[in-house]
N, C-alpha and C positions, 0 to 999 in steps of 0.2 A: 452723640453718644451719651452725654449726661441727661438729655432729655429722655432718652430711652430708658435709661437706667431709673430715673425718677418715676416714670410711668409703669415700669414693670416690677420696681423694687428689687432689680438685679444689680448689685454692686459692679462699678467697673474696676478692672484688675489695677492695683496700684503699681504693679511692676512692669507695666507696658506704657510707653509713650507713643503719641500720634501727632502727626501734623498733616495738613492738607485742608483743602476747601471742598464742600459739598454742594451740588446743585439741589434744586428743590425736587428732582427726581431721584436723587441718591447717588449721582456719579461722583466719584472722588476726582478732584481736579489737581494738576501738578502745583508745587510750590517753588519758591526760590529760596536760596540760602541752605540748600540741603546739607552741604559740608559743614557749615557753622553749627547748624541744629544738631547734627549727628555728633560732632565733637563735644558740644555742651552736654548732651544726653550721656555720653560716654563718660565724661569726666564727672558727672553727677551719680554714676553706677547704674545707669539705666542700661540694660542689655537686650532689650526687646523693643522694637519699634515698628509701627504701622505707618506705611508710606504710600503716596499715589504711584501706580505703576509706571506713569509717564516720567517719573524721576528715576527710574532704573538705569537710564542712560547716564546719569551722573555719578554712578558708583566709582568710576575710575578716578574721580576727584577725592575720594575718601581714603585716608591712609589705611593700608593693608591690615595693620594691627587693629584698628577699629573695626573694619568689616569682618575681620575674623572672630572678634570677641562679643559681636552682636548678632542677635537674630532679626533679620529685617523681613518684614511681610510687605509685599508689593501688592496692593489691591486696586480694584476699579469701581467698587461699589460700597455703599454703606452696610449692605447685607454682610459683606466680608469683614469689614471693620467690627461690627458687632460679634461676629463669630469668635474674633480673636480677642477683642477687648473687654467683653462682659465676662464675669466670673463663671456664668453658666449659660447655656443656650435658652433662648425664649422658647417657651412651650406654646405652640400654635394649636388652635382646635382643628379637629380633622374637617377636612374640606366637606364631607358628607353632612356635617352638622351645621354647616353655615347656609344661609339663604343665598340663593342666586339672585342676580339683578331681576331676572325674569319673574321670580317667585315675589320679591318685594313689589314690583309693579302690579302684579296680579292681585296680591292682597290689598294694595291701595285702591284698586278699582272696586273691590267688594265692600270697602268701608262706606258707610253712609255718612254724608257730610250734614251736619245738623245747624250750621251757622252760616 
């Protein structure tokens, strides 16, 4: 999240906490100690948290008052995390304006190599 924020100049929301591990393909993996992490976030005034979807099964361990006072987002991918955690959405160039892999290959064949 911080790398994406730095590259796009879009700040990360300061009112949202998140925990999890991501794979190189952007999949969000489950974490341990969910109860302790949510209790600590709640104690420090955090009311919105992004969590791995695989930790949803751990919700019964969380006190009901904490669950009721927090907005919990269960996600599977980094794309979902960014939609929640960044202050605004990342603007993507229209697909029609981007070169396809085939166009890149075709253009590279047309270039003359001089060395």
